[in-house]
DONULO-597457 format. One record per residue (C-alpha): x, y, z. Coordinates in pm, whole numbers, plus 32768, in hexadecimal, padded with zeros to 4 digits. Example, Ala and Ser with C-alpha at 12.3 -4.5 7.8 and 13.67 -1.06 7.14 Angstrom:
<drenbas>
DRENBA     u     v     w
DRENBA  84CE  7E3E  830C
DRENBA  8557  7F96  82CA
</drenbas>
This chain:
<drenbas>
DRENBA     u     v     w
DRENBA  ADB7  7FBF  C810
DRENBA  AC5C  7F26  C7E9
DRENBA  ABB4  8077  C811
DRENBA  AC93  8111  C709
DRENBA  AC4E  7FF9  C615
DRENBA  AAD9  801E  C652
DRENBA  AAE4  8192  C603
DRENBA  ABAA  8150  C4C8
DRENBA  AA99  8062  C455
DRENBA  A988  816C  C46B
DRENBA  A90F  81ED  C31A
DRENBA  A9EA  8308  C29F
DRENBA  A9CA  837F  C138
DRENBA  AB30  83FD  C13D
DRENBA  ABC0  82A5  C17E
DRENBA  AC0C  81B6  C062
DRENBA  AB73  805B  C051
DRENBA  ACC9  7FBC  C090
DRENBA  ACFA  8087  C1CC
DRENBA  ABA4  801D  C249
DRENBA  ABF9  7EB0  C207
DRENBA  AD40  7ED9  C2C3
DRENBA  AC86  7F75  C3E5
DRENBA  AB90  7E53  C3EF
DRENBA  ACAF  7D5A  C3F5
DRENBA  AD52  7E1F  C50E
DRENBA  AC13  7E16  C5DB
DRENBA  ABE9  7CA3  C59C
DRENBA  AD4B  7C54  C60B
DRENBA  AD26  7D32  C73E
DRENBA  ABEA  7C7E  C7A7
DRENBA  AC9C  7B32  C788
DRENBA  ADBF  7B90  C86A
DRENBA  AD0D  7B3D  C9B4
DRENBA  ACA8  79EC  C925
DRENBA  AE09  7986  C8C7
DRENBA  AEB3  789F  C9BF
DRENBA  AF83  7965  CAB5
DRENBA  B0F8  791F  CAB9
DRENBA  B156  7807  CBA0
DRENBA  B1E3  786B  CCF1
DRENBA  B355  7834  CD17
DRENBA  B3A8  76D9  CD94
DRENBA  B4B5  76D9  CEA0
DRENBA  B5CA  75EA  CE3F
DRENBA  B633  7522  CF71
DRENBA  B781  7474  CF9A
DRENBA  B7DE  7361  D08F
DRENBA  B928  733C  D149
DRENBA  B95E  71DC  D1CF
DRENBA  B8BF  70A5  D13B
DRENBA  B8EB  6FBA  D264
DRENBA  B78E  6FC3  D2FB
DRENBA  B63C  6F43  D28A
DRENBA  B5BC  70A6  D2BA
DRENBA  B650  710F  D16C
DRENBA  B57A  7016  D0AE
DRENBA  B440  705F  D175
DRENBA  B465  71DA  D168
DRENBA  B4AC  71D6  CFF2
DRENBA  B37B  7101  CFAA
DRENBA  B2A1  71F0  D06E
DRENBA  B32D  7333  CFDC
DRENBA  B33C  72B4  CE74
DRENBA  B1DA  722F  CE68
DRENBA  B141  72D7  CD33
DRENBA  AFEE  72E1  CDE0
DRENBA  B068  73BA  CEFF
DRENBA  AF8C  74DE  CF63
DRENBA  AF98  75E9  D06F
DRENBA  B0CB  75EF  D14E
DRENBA  B174  74CC  D09E
DRENBA  B156  7566  CF43
DRENBA  B272  7635  CEB6
DRENBA  B3A4  7582  CF43
DRENBA  B456  7473  CE7E
DRENBA  B592  73AC  CEC5
DRENBA  B675  73C3  CD93
DRENBA  B7D6  736D  CE05
DRENBA  B894  72C0  CF1B
DRENBA  B9F5  7290  CFA3
DRENBA  BA29  7132  D03B
DRENBA  BB1E  7185  D152
DRENBA  BB38  7074  D259
DRENBA  BC10  7026  D38A
DRENBA  BD1C  6F19  D384
DRENBA  BD0A  6EB9  D4F4
DRENBA  BB93  6E89  D524
DRENBA  BAFF  6D4D  D489
DRENBA  B9A3  6DE8  D480
DRENBA  BA3A  6EE5  D390
DRENBA  BB37  6E3B  D2AD
DRENBA  BA66  6D00  D27E
DRENBA  B93C  6DC4  D1FA
DRENBA  B9C8  6EDB  D121
DRENBA  B9E8  6E0B  CFE5
DRENBA  B887  6D7E  CFF8
DRENBA  B7D6  6EC7  D03B
DRENBA  B8A9  6F77  CF32
DRENBA  B849  6E74  CE31
DRENBA  B6D9  6E89  CE8B
DRENBA  B6CE  7004  CE6F
DRENBA  B78F  7006  CD29
DRENBA  B6F1  6EDC  CC78
DRENBA  B58E  6ED7  CD00
DRENBA  B549  7046  CD49
DRENBA  B620  70EE  CC42
DRENBA  B6EA  71C4  CD34
DRENBA  B835  724E  CCB6
DRENBA  B959  71D5  CD8B
DRENBA  BA77  72CE  CDAC
DRENBA  BBDA  72B0  CE29
DRENBA  BBEF  73C9  CF28
DRENBA  BB25  74B6  D000
DRENBA  BBAA  75DD  CF37
DRENBA  BB26  7544  CDF6
DRENBA  B9D7  74FC  CE9C
DRENBA  B9B1  7667  CF05
DRENBA  B9C5  76DC  CD9B
DRENBA  B893  760C  CD44
DRENBA  B7A2  7648  CE65
DRENBA  B6E6  7757  CF22
DRENBA  B6BA  76A8  D074
DRENBA  B767  7589  D127
DRENBA  B70F  7456  D1F4
DRENBA  B83F  73F3  D2C3
DRENBA  B7F6  7285  D305
DRENBA  B943  71E7  D367
DRENBA  B8F1  70E6  D473
DRENBA  BA35  7137  D528
DRENBA  BA0E  727F  D5E3
DRENBA  BB85  72C2  D5FE
DRENBA  BBBE  7349  D49A
DRENBA  BA86  7421  D4A1
DRENBA  BB3F  755E  D508
DRENBA  BC42  7538  D3F5
DRENBA  BB39  74DD  D2F5
DRENBA  BA4E  75FB  D34A
DRENBA  BB52  7712  D33D
DRENBA  BB61  7729  D1BE
DRENBA  B9E5  7711  D1B4
DRENBA  B9C0  783A  D29D
DRENBA  BACB  7901  D1E5
DRENBA  BA0B  78C4  D0A2
DRENBA  B8CE  794D  D143
DRENBA  B807  780A  D11C
DRENBA  B6F6  77C7  D21D
DRENBA  B73F  7675  D2BC
DRENBA  B68A  7568  D380
DRENBA  B778  7495  D453
DRENBA  B6FC  733C  D4AE
DRENBA  B72F  72AF  D609
DRENBA  B819  72C4  D6B7
DRENBA  B863  742A  D657
DRENBA  B9CF  73ED  D6B4
DRENBA  BAB9  72F6  D75C
DRENBA  BAF3  73D6  D88A
DRENBA  BA48  74EE  D944
DRENBA  BB65  75D9  D8E4
DRENBA  BB2D  7590  D772
DRENBA  B9B6  75C7  D798
DRENBA  B9F7  771C  D834
DRENBA  BAEC  7774  D71F
DRENBA  B9F2  7717  D60E
DRENBA  B8F0  7806  D698
DRENBA  B9F8  7913  D6CD
DRENBA  BA5D  78F6  D55F
DRENBA  B8F0  78F9  D4F9
DRENBA  B8D3  7A4F  D59D
DRENBA  BA1D  7AC6  D50D
DRENBA  B9BD  7A74  D3A7
DRENBA  B84C  7AC7  D3DE
DRENBA  B7DE  7975  D356
DRENBA  B6C7  78BA  D40C
DRENBA  B70D  7760  D498
DRENBA  B614  7666  D522
DRENBA  B63E  750C  D5B9
DRENBA  B543  7418  D649
DRENBA  B4DD  72B0  D675
DRENBA  B3AB  724C  D5AF
DRENBA  B2F9  71F5  D6F5
DRENBA  B2CD  7363  D752
DRENBA  B1C8  7386  D63F
DRENBA  B10A  7240  D672
DRENBA  AF9F  72AE  D69F
DRENBA  AF70  71F7  D7EA
DRENBA  B0B0  7285  D87E
DRENBA  B083  73E6  D7F9
DRENBA  AF1F  73F9  D87F
DRENBA  AF75  737D  D9DE
DRENBA  AFFE  74CF  DA45
DRENBA  AEB7  7587  DA0C
DRENBA  ADAE  748C  DA69
DRENBA  AC6E  74E1  DB26
DRENBA  AC65  7389  DBC8
DRENBA  ADC6  73B6  DC4E
DRENBA  ADBF  7527  DCA4
DRENBA  AF06  75CD  DD03
DRENBA  B02B  74DF  DCE0
DRENBA  B0B6  7498  DE3A
DRENBA  B1A7  7385  DDD4
DRENBA  B1F9  727F  DCD0
DRENBA  B298  7129  DCB0
DRENBA  B30C  70DF  DB4D
DRENBA  B3AC  6F99  DAE0
DRENBA  B454  6F11  D9AB
DRENBA  B572  6E3F  D922
DRENBA  B6CB  6EA9  D996
DRENBA  B7DA  6DEA  D8E0
DRENBA  B935  6E7C  D91A
DRENBA  BA48  6EDA  D823
DRENBA  BBA5  6F04  D8B2
DRENBA  BBFC  703C  D7E8
DRENBA  BAD2  7105  D86B
DRENBA  BA55  716C  D9C3
DRENBA  B970  7051  DA33
DRENBA  B81C  70EE  D9F8
DRENBA  B87C  71AE  D8BB
DRENBA  B878  7077  D7E1
DRENBA  B71A  6FEB  D811
DRENBA  B699  706A  D95C
DRENBA  B66F  71BB  D8B1
DRENBA  B519  714B  D830
DRENBA  B48D  7111  D98A
DRENBA  B531  724E  DA11
DRENBA  B492  7313  D8F5
DRENBA  B341  7280  D95A
DRENBA  B380  72ED  DAC1
DRENBA  B3D6  7452  DA5D
DRENBA  B2B6  7468  D965
DRENBA  B1C7  7433  DA88
DRENBA  B284  74DC  DBA5
DRENBA  B312  75FF  DAE1
DRENBA  B45E  76A6  DB3B
DRENBA  B4C7  770C  DC98
DRENBA  B586  75DC  DD19
DRENBA  B692  7637  DE18
DRENBA  B730  74F1  DE8D
DRENBA  B743  737E  DE38
DRENBA  B77B  723E  DEFE
DRENBA  B7C6  70FB  DE44
DRENBA  B7B3  6F90  DEAD
DRENBA  B86A  6EA5  DDC2
DRENBA  B876  6D2B  DD9D
DRENBA  B8D3  6C4D  DC78
DRENBA  B769  6C31  DC0B
DRENBA  B6CB  6D7A  DC74
DRENBA  B706  6EEC  DC9E
DRENBA  B628  6FD3  DD67
DRENBA  B670  7147  DD4A
DRENBA  B599  7226  DE26
DRENBA  B592  739C  DDFB
DRENBA  B518  74A6  DEEA
DRENBA  B47F  75D7  DE43
DRENBA  B4A5  7735  DED2
DRENBA  B334  773B  DF34
DRENBA  B358  75FA  DFFD
DRENBA  B2C9  750A  DEFB
DRENBA  B370  73B9  DEC3
DRENBA  B3AC  731A  DD6F
DRENBA  B445  71C2  DD39
DRENBA  B4D0  7104  DC0F
DRENBA  B4EA  6F89  DC27
DRENBA  B5DA  6EF5  DB26
DRENBA  B5A1  6D86  DAD4
DRENBA  B6A7  6C8C  DA5D
DRENBA  B606  6B43  DAC3
DRENBA  B4A9  6AB9  DA99
DRENBA  B388  6B50  D9D4
DRENBA  B3C3  6CB5  D96C
DRENBA  B311  6DB6  D895
DRENBA  B2C1  6F21  D8E1
DRENBA  B1C7  6FA6  D9DB
DRENBA  B198  7029  DB37
DRENBA  B0A6  70CA  DC2B
DRENBA  B047  7236  DC5C
DRENBA  AFE5  72AC  DDB7
DRENBA  AEFF  73D8  DDAE
DRENBA  AE2C  74BC  DE86
DRENBA  ACEF  7415  DE06
DRENBA  AD59  72B4  DDBA
DRENBA  AE63  71B1  DD72
DRENBA  AE77  7131  DC10
DRENBA  AF58  7049  DB45
DRENBA  B014  70DB  DA1D
DRENBA  AF93  7064  D8CD
DRENBA  B0C4  7038  D7EF
DRENBA  B024  6F62  D6E1
DRENBA  AFEC  6FBE  D577
DRENBA  B0DA  70E3  D55E
DRENBA  B1D9  7073  D45F
DRENBA  B2BF  716A  D3B3
DRENBA  B1C0  723C  D2F8
DRENBA  B16F  732F  D417
DRENBA  B2E2  737F  D43D
DRENBA  B318  73A1  D2C6
DRENBA  B1F2  7493  D2B4
DRENBA  B29B  7569  D3BB
DRENBA  B3E5  7557  D2FE
DRENBA  B33B  75C7  D1BC
DRENBA  B291  76EA  D26F
DRENBA  B3DD  7747  D30B
DRENBA  B489  7749  D1B8
DRENBA  B37D  7831  D12D
DRENBA  B360  7921  D252
DRENBA  B4AF  7911  D300
DRENBA  B3F5  78F5  D44C
DRENBA  B46E  77CC  D521
DRENBA  B350  7712  D5D0
DRENBA  B43A  76C5  D6F4
DRENBA  B50F  77D7  D78E
DRENBA  B688  77C0  D7A7
DRENBA  B667  77F4  D91E
DRENBA  B589  76C3  D94E
DRENBA  B664  75E5  D877
DRENBA  B79A  7655  D934
DRENBA  B6EB  760E  DA80
DRENBA  B690  74B0  DA0D
DRENBA  B7F9  7460  D9BD
DRENBA  B86D  7500  DB01
DRENBA  B775  7418  DBB4
DRENBA  B815  72EA  DB0B
DRENBA  B978  7365  DB4E
DRENBA  B91D  73A7  DCBB
DRENBA  B897  7242  DCCA
DRENBA  B9EC  71C5  DC55
DRENBA  BA9C  729B  DD59
DRENBA  B9B0  7217  DE66
DRENBA  BA0D  70B5  DDFF
DRENBA  BB80  710C  DE1C
DRENBA  BB3B  7195  DF79
DRENBA  BA81  705D  DFEB
DRENBA  B923  70EB  DFC9
DRENBA  B95B  7240  E065
DRENBA  B87B  7360  DFF2
DRENBA  B91C  7437  DEE5
DRENBA  B8B0  7596  DE88
DRENBA  B878  75D4  DD16
DRENBA  B92A  7721  DD36
DRENBA  BA63  7665  DDA8
DRENBA  BA80  7596  DC6A
DRENBA  BA21  76C2  DB93
DRENBA  BB3C  778D  DC2D
DRENBA  BC33  7672  DBE8
DRENBA  BBBE  7666  DA7D
DRENBA  BBE5  77DF  DA5C
DRENBA  BD46  77C7  DAE5
DRENBA  BD9C  76C0  D9DF
DRENBA  BD1A  779F  D8CB
DRENBA  BDD1  78D1  D952
DRENBA  BF1D  7814  D93F
DRENBA  BEEF  77A0  D7D7
DRENBA  BE8E  78F0  D745
</drenbas>
């Protein structure tokens, strides 16, 4: 276009003055095109299901920051469905407050159903603190083709977790779930650390409050188990659990002979941390200073690319580890194979299809 306008501007006795003027204006406008601001990239509209966790406020503040750049830019929370569970105080006592904060302080539209939410958004954050309704809540999301992040725990049972990933494959819609601890810089870097060398084992610890409607470690122990698997990687075959009123210790044996342990704390000082045992050294896990932003960055990247940063297989293995720990407790501390609890979960799903 610019070349043509330039040629039209060349002296030509056959052209009228008006045509030459028009050609000059054409050239001028063509030269200005590269200088005009390019159209803004499409902003992905994010919707939230479940307003009963502090994560919804924190995640919205991070994603909706007008100064966002890089990975965090281009995703904005626009609508939310409150949800809530009537039999868990940590849910029903907090829905009203978080709903009000999102609506009144952050300008988020509050809708009356998941179906209504799906008409207004491109991607979904499933944040319900209760893992039991996650399967039911995610089904319409997957059917609508909306990429979805599911906050911990991914489900209220191992069978439901398996079904969620099965439906993800069926509808060809990516799903990703993780604790924020997986992406803390100190935890993420412990797996590939020159001072540690090859990871030979790990002891991870963290709070482990229990909730009667969920398998014991699903509710809060999941954070420490996620830390353990971040460093050890997948490959656990069996679990032995020791349980008392104040403490849980779940020890896994990996297929290559390595040992990984989660210590769940219910009395005394807590916090997150642990020790990595390596071929070159032994080093404590640095779990400070992570916050939610590293996870939210991964969520935003996931929404844009459709590539989960954690595989379905590893997430399933984590929850099989925790279910095997429950089964070990029921059996008085006997070792339980992960494949055993996975087979039971598959049988449950086969019967309800």
